[in-house]
C-alpha positions in Angstrom: 71.1 -11.3 -20.4 68.7 -13.3 -22.7 69.5 -16.9 -23.5 70.0 -17.7 -27.2 68.6 -21.1 -28.3 71.0 -23.6 -29.8 70.8 -25.2 -33.3 69.3 -28.4 -31.9 66.5 -26.6 -30.0 62.9 -27.7 -30.8 61.2 -26.0 -27.8 58.9 -23.0 -28.2 59.7 -21.6 -24.8 63.4 -21.2 -25.7 62.6 -18.8 -28.6 60.1 -16.6 -26.8 61.7 -13.7 -25.0 60.4 -11.4 -22.3 60.8 -8.4 -24.5 58.5 -9.9 -27.1 55.1 -8.2 -27.3 51.8 -10.1 -27.1 51.4 -9.8 -30.9 55.0 -11.0 -31.6 54.5 -14.0 -29.3 51.2 -14.8 -31.2 53.1 -14.7 -34.5 55.8 -17.0 -33.3 53.3 -19.5 -31.8 51.3 -19.3 -35.1 54.3 -20.3 -37.1 55.4 -23.0 -34.6 52.1 -24.8 -34.7 51.0 -23.7 -38.2 54.1 -25.2 -39.8 53.3 -28.6 -38.2 49.7 -28.4 -39.4 50.9 -27.5 -42.9 53.5 -30.3 -42.9 50.9 -32.9 -41.9 48.6 -31.7 -44.6 51.4 -31.9 -47.2 52.3 -35.4 -46.1 48.7 -36.5 -46.5 48.7 -35.0 -50.0 52.0 -36.7 -50.9 50.5 -40.1 -50.0 47.4 -39.4 -52.1 49.5 -38.1 -55.1 51.7 -41.2 -54.9 48.7 -43.5 -54.9 47.3 -41.7 -57.9 50.5 -41.5 -59.8 50.5 -37.7 -60.1 54.2 -37.3 -60.4 54.4 -33.5 -60.8 52.1 -32.8 -57.8 54.1 -35.4 -55.8 57.4 -33.6 -56.5 55.8 -30.3 -55.6 54.5 -31.7 -52.3 57.9 -33.3 -51.5 59.6 -30.0 -52.1 57.1 -28.2 -50.0 57.5 -30.7 -47.1 61.3 -30.2 -47.1 60.9 -26.4 -47.1 58.4 -26.6 -44.2 60.9 -28.7 -42.1 63.7 -26.3 -42.9 61.6 -23.3 -41.9 60.5 -25.0 -38.7 64.2 -25.7 -37.8 65.1 -22.1 -38.6 62.3 -20.8 -36.4 63.4 -22.8 -33.4 67.0 -21.7 -33.9 66.7 -18.0 -34.8 63.0 -17.2 -34.2 63.2 -14.8 -37.2 59.4 -14.8 -37.8 59.4 -12.0 -40.4 61.8 -13.8 -42.8 59.9 -17.1 -42.3 56.6 -15.4 -43.0 57.9 -13.9 -46.3 59.3 -17.3 -47.4 56.0 -19.0 -46.6 54.0 -16.4 -48.5 56.2 -16.6 -51.5 56.0 -20.4 -51.4 52.2 -20.5 -51.2 51.9 -17.8 -53.9 54.2 -19.7 -56.3 52.3 -23.0 -55.6 48.9 -21.4 -56.0 49.8 -19.6 -59.3 51.6 -22.8 -60.6 48.4 -24.8 -60.0 46.2 -22.2 -61.7 48.4 -21.6 -64.8 50.3 -24.9 -65.2 49.3 -27.9 -63.1 45.5 -27.8 -62.9 44.9 -24.8 -65.3 41.7 -23.9 -63.5 40.4 -21.9 -60.5 38.7 -24.0 -57.9 37.8 -23.9 -54.2 41.4 -24.8 -53.1 42.7 -21.8 -55.1 40.2 -19.5 -53.4 41.1 -20.9 -49.9 44.8 -20.4 -50.6 44.1 -16.8 -51.5 42.2 -16.3 -48.3 45.0 -17.9 -46.3 47.5 -15.5 -47.9 45.3 -12.5 -47.1 44.8 -13.4 -43.5 48.4 -14.6 -43.0 50.1 -11.6 -44.6 48.0 -9.0 -42.8 48.3 -10.6 -39.4 52.0 -11.5 -39.7 53.5 -8.5 -41.7 51.0 -5.7 -41.4 49.0 -3.6 -43.8 51.6 -2.8 -46.5 52.8 -6.4 -47.1 49.3 -7.7 -46.6 48.1 -5.6 -49.5 51.2 -6.5 -51.6 50.8 -10.3 -51.2 47.0 -10.2 -51.6 47.2 -8.3 -54.9 50.1 -10.5 -56.2 47.7 -13.5 -55.8 44.3 -12.0 -56.6 45.3 -10.1 -59.8 46.9 -13.1 -61.7 44.0 -15.4 -60.7 41.4 -12.8 -61.9 43.4 -12.4 -65.1 43.4 -16.1 -65.7 39.6 -16.3 -65.1 39.0 -13.4 -67.6 41.3 -15.0 -70.2 39.6 -18.4 -69.8 36.1 -16.8 -70.1 36.9 -15.0 -73.4 39.0 -17.4 -75.3 39.8 -20.4 -73.2 43.2 -21.2 -71.8 45.3 -23.6 -73.8 49.1 -24.1 -73.3 51.2 -27.0 -74.6 51.0 -28.8 -71.3 48.3 -31.3 -70.4 46.8 -30.5 -67.0 46.7 -33.1 -64.3 43.5 -34.6 -63.2 42.9 -34.4 -59.5 41.0 -37.0 -57.6 38.1 -35.9 -55.4 40.0 -37.3 -52.4 42.8 -34.8 -53.0 40.4 -31.9 -53.2 38.7 -33.0 -50.0 42.1 -33.3 -48.1 43.2 -29.9 -49.5 39.9 -28.2 -48.7 39.9 -29.7 -45.1 43.5 -28.7 -44.5 43.0 -25.2 -45.7 39.8 -24.7 -43.6 41.7 -25.9 -40.6 44.5 -23.4 -41.3 42.1 -20.6 -41.9 40.3 -21.3 -38.6 43.5 -21.7 -36.8 45.0 -18.4 -38.1 41.9 -16.4 -37.3 41.2 -17.9 -33.9 44.8 -17.7 -32.9 45.1 -14.0 -33.6 41.6 -13.3 -32.3 42.7 -14.7 -29.0 45.9 -12.6 -29.1 44.0 -9.5 -29.8 41.6 -10.1 -26.9 44.5 -10.7 -24.6 46.1 -7.5 -25.9 42.9 -5.6 -25.2 42.7 -7.0 -21.7 46.3 -6.1 -21.0 45.7 -2.6 -22.3 42.7 -2.2 -20.0 44.8 -3.4 -17.1 47.6 -1.1 -18.1 45.1 1.7 -18.3 43.7 0.9 -14.9 47.2 0.8 -13.5 48.0 4.0 -15.2 44.9 5.6 -13.7 46.0 4.3 -10.2 49.5 5.7 -10.8 48.1 9.0 -11.9 46.0 9.1 -8.8 49.0 8.2 -6.7 51.1 10.8 -8.5 48.4 13.5 -8.0 48.3 12.5 -4.3 52.1 12.7 -4.1 52.1 16.1 -5.8 49.4 17.4 -3.4 51.5 16.0 -0.5 54.6 17.6 -1.9 52.9 20.9 -2.4 51.5 20.8 1.2 54.9 19.8 2.4 56.5 22.7 0.5 53.9 25.1 1.9 54.4 23.7 5.4 58.1 24.1 5.0 57.7 27.7 3.8 55.4 28.5 6.7 57.8 26.8 9.1 60.7 28.8 7.8 58.7 31.9 7.9 57.7 31.2 11.5 61.2 30.3 12.5 62.5 33.4 10.7 60.1 35.6 12.7 61.1 33.9 15.9 64.8 34.2 15.2 64.8 37.7 13.6 62.7 39.2 16.4 65.4 38.6 19.1 68.1 39.4 16.5 66.3 42.7 16.0 66.7 43.5 19.7 70.4 42.3 19.7 71.4 44.3 16.7 69.2 47.2 17.6 70.6 47.5 21.1 74.1 47.1 19.8 73.5 50.1 17.4 72.0 52.1 20.3 75.0 51.4 22.5 77.4 52.3 19.7 75.6 55.6 19.3 76.4 56.4 23.0 80.1 56.9 22.4 81.2 53.8 24.4 84.7 53.4 25.8 87.3 51.6 23.5 86.9 48.3 25.3 83.1 48.5 25.3 83.1 49.4 21.6 85.3 46.4 20.8 82.8 44.1 22.6 79.9 45.7 20.9 81.5 45.3 17.5 82.0 41.6 18.2 78.4 41.3 19.4 77.1 43.1 16.3 79.3 41.1 14.0 78.1 37.8 15.4 74.5 38.8 15.2 75.0 40.0 11.6 76.5 36.7 10.7 73.6 34.8 12.2 71.2 37.1 10.3 73.1 36.4 7.0 72.7 32.6 7.6 69.0 33.0 8.2 68.6 35.1 5.1 70.5 32.6 2.9 68.2 29.8 4.0 65.1 31.9 3.4 66.3 33.2 0.0 67.1 29.6 -1.1 63.5 28.6 -0.1 62.1 31.4 -2.2 64.0 30.3 -5.2 63.1 26.6 -4.7 59.4 27.5 -4.4 59.5 29.2 -7.8 57.9 32.4 -6.4 60.9 34.6 -6.7 60.1 37.7 -8.9 62.6 40.1 -10.4 62.1 43.8 -10.4 62.7 46.2 -13.3 63.7 49.5 -11.9 66.2 52.2 -12.7 69.5 52.3 -10.8 73.0 53.6 -11.2 75.4 50.6 -11.5 78.5 52.4 -10.3 76.8 53.7 -7.2 75.4 50.2 -6.5 78.9 48.6 -6.8 80.4 51.2 -4.5 77.7 50.5 -2.0 78.3 46.8 -2.2 82.0 47.0 -2.0 82.2 49.6 0.7 81.7 47.3 3.6 83.5 44.5 1.8 86.5 46.7 1.4 86.7 47.1 5.2 86.5 43.3 5.7 89.3 42.8 3.1 91.5 45.4 4.8 91.0 43.8 8.2 92.5 40.6 6.7 95.4 42.6 5.1 94.0 42.1 1.6 94.2 44.7 -1.2 90.8 45.4 -2.6 90.3 46.8 -6.1 87.1 48.0 -7.7 87.4 48.7 -11.4 84.4 50.2 -13.3 84.5 51.2 -16.9 84.3 55.0 -17.4 81.4 54.5 -19.7 79.4 52.9 -16.9 80.1 55.4 -14.1 77.3 57.8 -15.0 75.0 55.2 -16.7 71.5 54.4 -15.5 70.3 50.8 -16.3 67.1 48.9 -15.7 67.0 45.7 -13.6 66.8 44.2 -10.2 69.4 45.9 -8.0 68.5 43.8 -5.0 69.2 40.5 -6.7 72.3 41.9 -8.5 73.6 43.0 -5.1 72.9 39.6 -3.7 74.9 37.9 -6.5 78.0 40.2 -6.3 77.9 40.4 -2.5 78.0 36.6 -2.2 80.8 36.3 -4.7 82.9 39.0 -3.1 82.2 37.6 0.4 83.4 34.2 -0.7 86.5 35.7 -2.3 87.4 37.5 0.9 86.6 34.4 3.0 88.8 32.0 1.1 91.8 34.4 0.5 94.4 34.8 3.3 96.8 37.1 1.4 97.0 39.0 -1.8 94.3 40.8 -3.7 90.6 40.9 -4.5 89.4 42.4 -7.8 85.9 43.4 -8.6 85.4 44.5 -12.3 82.5 45.7 -14.3 83.2 46.3 -18.0 80.9 47.2 -20.9 81.2 44.6 -23.7 78.3 45.8 -25.9 76.4 49.0 -25.9 73.3 49.4 -28.1 70.6 52.0 -28.3 68.3 50.3 -25.7 70.4 47.5 -24.2 73.8 47.2 -22.7 75.8 44.0 -21.9 78.1 44.2 -18.9 80.8 41.7 -17.9 81.1 41.2 -14.1 84.2 39.6 -12.7 85.2 38.8 -9.1 88.8 37.5 -8.8 90.9 36.5 -5.8 94.3 35.1 -4.9 92.8 32.5 -2.6 93.0 28.8 -2.1 91.4 27.9 -5.4 89.2 25.0 -6.2 90.1 21.5 -7.5 88.6 20.8 -10.9 86.8 17.6 -9.7 85.1 19.7 -7.0 83.8 22.5 -9.3 80.3 20.9 -9.7 79.9 20.5 -5.9 80.4 24.1 -5.0 77.1 25.1 -6.7 75.1 22.4 -4.9 73.0 23.6 -1.9 74.3 23.0 1.6 77.6 21.8 0.0 81.2 23.1 0.0 84.3 21.8 -1.7 85.1 19.5 1.3 84.4 19.0 5.0 87.8 20.5 5.7 86.9 23.7 4.0 83.6 23.8 5.9 85.3 23.3 9.3 88.0 25.8 8.5 86.0 28.6 6.9 82.4 27.9 8.1 79.2 29.0 6.2 76.0 27.2 5.1 77.2 26.3 1.6 74.2 28.2 0.2 75.9 31.3 -1.2 77.1 29.9 -4.5 73.9 27.8 -5.0 71.8 31.0 -4.6 74.1 32.9 -7.0 73.9 30.2 -9.6 70.1 29.9 -9.4 69.6 33.7 -9.4 71.6 34.0 -12.6 70.0 31.0 -14.3 66.6 32.3 -13.6 67.6 35.4 -15.6 69.1 33.3 -18.4 72.7 34.0 -17.4 75.6 31.5 -17.1 78.4 31.6 -14.5 82.0 30.9 -15.6 84.7 29.8 -13.2 88.4 29.9 -13.8 90.4 28.5 -10.9 93.7 27.0 -9.9 94.5 25.5 -6.5 96.7 27.8 -4.3 96.6 30.4 -7.0 93.1 31.8 -6.9 89.7 31.8 -8.6 87.7 34.1 -10.9 83.9 34.0 -11.1 82.5 35.9 -14.1 79.2 36.4 -15.9 77.8 38.6 -18.6 74.4 40.2 -18.1 72.3 42.3 -20.5 70.3 45.2 -19.1 67.7 47.4 -20.8 68.6 51.1 -20.6 66.1 54.0 -20.5 65.9 55.7 -23.9 65.0 59.0 -22.2 68.3 59.4 -20.3 69.7 62.9 -20.3 72.7 63.3 -22.5 75.8 64.3 -20.5 76.5 67.9 -20.9 79.9 69.3 -21.7 81.9 70.5 -18.6 81.5 74.2 -19.4 77.7 73.8 -19.5 77.7 71.8 -16.3 79.6 74.6 -14.6 77.2 77.2 -16.0 74.2 75.2 -14.8 75.7 74.8 -11.4 76.3 78.6 -11.1 72.6 79.1 -11.9 71.0 76.5 -9.6 72.8 75.1 -6.6 71.5 71.7 -5.5 69.9 71.5 -2.1 72.3 70.3 0.6 71.8 66.8 2.0 70.7 67.0 5.6 73.0 65.6 8.3 71.9 63.0 10.8 71.5 65.7 13.5 69.4 67.9 11.1 67.2 64.9 10.2 66.7 64.1 13.9 65.6 67.7 14.4 63.0 67.4 11.7 61.8 64.0 13.1 61.3 65.4 16.6 58.3 67.3 15.3 56.3 64.2 14.1 53.8 62.1 16.0 54.5 58.4 15.7 52.2 55.5 16.6 54.0 52.1 17.0 51.9 48.9 17.0 54.1 46.3 18.7 53.4 43.5 21.2 56.9 42.4 21.9 58.1 44.1 25.1 61.8 43.9 24.1 61.0 45.6 20.7 58.9 48.2 22.5 61.9 49.1 24.7 64.2 49.1 21.7 61.9 51.5 19.8 61.6 53.8 22.8 65.4 54.1 23.1 66.0 54.4 19.4 63.3 57.1 18.8 64.5 59.0 21.9 67.8 59.6 20.1 65.7 61.6 17.6 63.7 63.4 20.3 60.6 61.4 19.5 58.2 60.2 22.1 56.0 57.6 20.4 52.7 56.2 21.3 52.5 52.4 21.6 49.6 50.0 20.9 50.0 46.4 22.1 47.8 45.0 19.2 46.2 45.9 16.0 42.8 46.7 17.5 44.3 49.1 20.0 46.1 50.8 17.1 42.9 51.4 15.2 41.3 52.8 18.4 44.2 55.2 19.0 44.1 56.4 15.4 40.3 57.1 15.7 40.8 59.4 18.7 44.2 60.8 18.0 46.3 62.4 15.3 49.5 60.8 14.0 51.9 61.6 11.2 53.1 58.0 10.7 52.4 54.5 12.0 55.0 51.8 12.4 53.0 48.6 12.2 54.1 45.1 13.4 52.4 42.4 11.4 52.0 39.5 13.8 50.1 40.7 16.9 47.4 39.2 19.1 43.7 40.3 18.9 44.2 41.9 15.5 47.2 41.5 13.2 48.9 44.4 11.3 47.2 43.6 8.0 43.7 43.8 9.4 44.5 46.9 11.4 45.8 48.7 8.3 42.7 47.8 6.4 40.5 49.1 9.2 42.5 52.4 9.3 42.1 52.8 5.6 38.3 52.6 6.0 38.1 55.5 8.5 35.8 58.4 7.4 38.3 61.1 8.3 40.6 61.3 5.2 43.5 62.6 7.3 43.4 59.6 9.5 42.7 57.1 6.8 45.6 58.3 4.6 48.2 58.3 7.4 51.4 56.7 6.2 51.8 53.1 7.5 55.2 51.3 7.4 55.2 47.6 8.2 57.9 46.4 10.5 58.2 42.7 9.8 60.4 39.7 10.7 58.4 37.5 8.4 60.0 35.8 5.3 57.0 34.6 3.4 57.7 34.9 -0.3 54.5 36.9 -0.9 54.8 39.2 2.1 55.5 42.2 0.0 52.2 41.8 -2.0 50.3 41.2 1.3 51.7 44.4 2.8 50.7 46.6 -0.2 47.3 44.8 -0.6 46.5 45.7 3.0 47.0 49.4 2.1 50.4 50.0 3.8 52.8 52.4 2.2 56.1 50.5 2.7 57.9 48.0 4.9 61.2 47.5 6.7 62.5 44.1 7.5 63.7 43.3 11.0 66.5 43.6 12.0 66.8 47.0 10.4 69.5 49.7 10.5 68.4 52.9 12.4 69.3 55.1 9.4 67.0 53.0 7.2 64.1 53.6 9.5 65.0 57.3 9.8 65.2 57.8 6.0 61.9 56.0 5.5 60.1 58.1 8.1 61.5 61.3 6.5 60.4 60.2 3.1 56.8 59.5 4.1 56.0 62.2 6.6 54.6 65.5 5.3 56.5 67.4 8.0 59.8 66.5 6.4 
């Protein structure tokens, strides 16, 4: 807290504060020493006027000395330099014009000096506007007096005083001293200000360099973190692929009831571990700012049924009632958006609702709140009868790696990333999340999202027309898993994979579909096998010795035989780099499947890409 000087203060140090600029300090110092110089000059003039018997001039000098002392005292008490500057300028202006028009009735060197003092002092102390004002207030009347005196002479009914040469000498000397003092004082202040600006500029340049270095380090650190997470993802997901894959294979062998129970526990635990890894990786993608949203067509009702299918099972296992409510107007509606990210948002919210609800109900609702020609606004709501959230903890639940309390973390587990990911995914799309919650009653998370709708959608036909159309053209039946496997048994598959556990897993999995694949232990061997053999599809691992999957795919695409160079290539990757999708397609691959994968996903992808199917 700044110290305020008392009324009896006479020290300059007491009235200069740390928040004063260099220019303000110069103004205060100028007034402090300038008032003393002016006071000494006035005292000298008073002595001279008294000796000469110039009463009017003596009275004016005495009044000026008292005003100078009062202003000095006010300066050392309040340090209000602006007000003091105005008072001084008014005082000098009145004195100067009084001398010209009344006391001396002439314009002499002293008059011109006073005008110069006013110009310098007003500009330096008060800036351009007041500088012009006080300069013109003095210059114009003096010029008018000179013009009047030149044309007709100036005569008023008042005898001007005669000033002795000694008075003129003292006044001229004092004025010159004041002019030099004002100019030199502010010249020094300006030089100091320029030096300080130069030092500040140099410091700013150093800070900018340090900031640039820090940004580069942060970018490298972020890149290193992304690469580390990608590597760790690959190292974790590769064994997880084997664990989940083998669990799926064993489940397909009609195990005994006790074996099936153990396999379900094993698969459940591996899936939970995979979900944690995926949460960390998704959060890293969002933080890096490299997350991109797709704009593709999808059926909302179908998507919600797919999301809630597995969640319904989890809710039933806990004895909860699960309700999915979708507006009739949305059930046959195609919208445009990113179904993957919407799935992630709703899946996380529903998973949380089930996790934190021990009894009661879970509601998932999708309602149309606005339907226009080319856009539709849908309200999503996930409500539960769970433990609820304290109002003071609402802000914490959306923070990464945080939950409402340590007790919640210990009791329910989780990384604390789910809601952080949900919030950021919605905010990146310009959508706000709303929370209505009450402790021991439940919570409701809701948000409104606008989707474009394709303007070329088919208008739903009346029921009669649908029946007539169905009678004319029956849709092709969807093949069963056994029928799909029969088709797959006819294709020749090359698998580029260096991990022996994954090789064994793929052998066992493809044997279920009567496929005997050919294996290549690295990318170079895969290119060689394609050159001398014929394959219908290639399943390509990305990280392999000798030659990786990217380079191998590029080499295959360069082969002169069009049948070999155009063979479908599906990447099998455990990587989590944010730009892995772009890298895969840039290398000429047709599609990719992330490890661990579901057998049916691989089967469907192979059926989709092979010409035999």
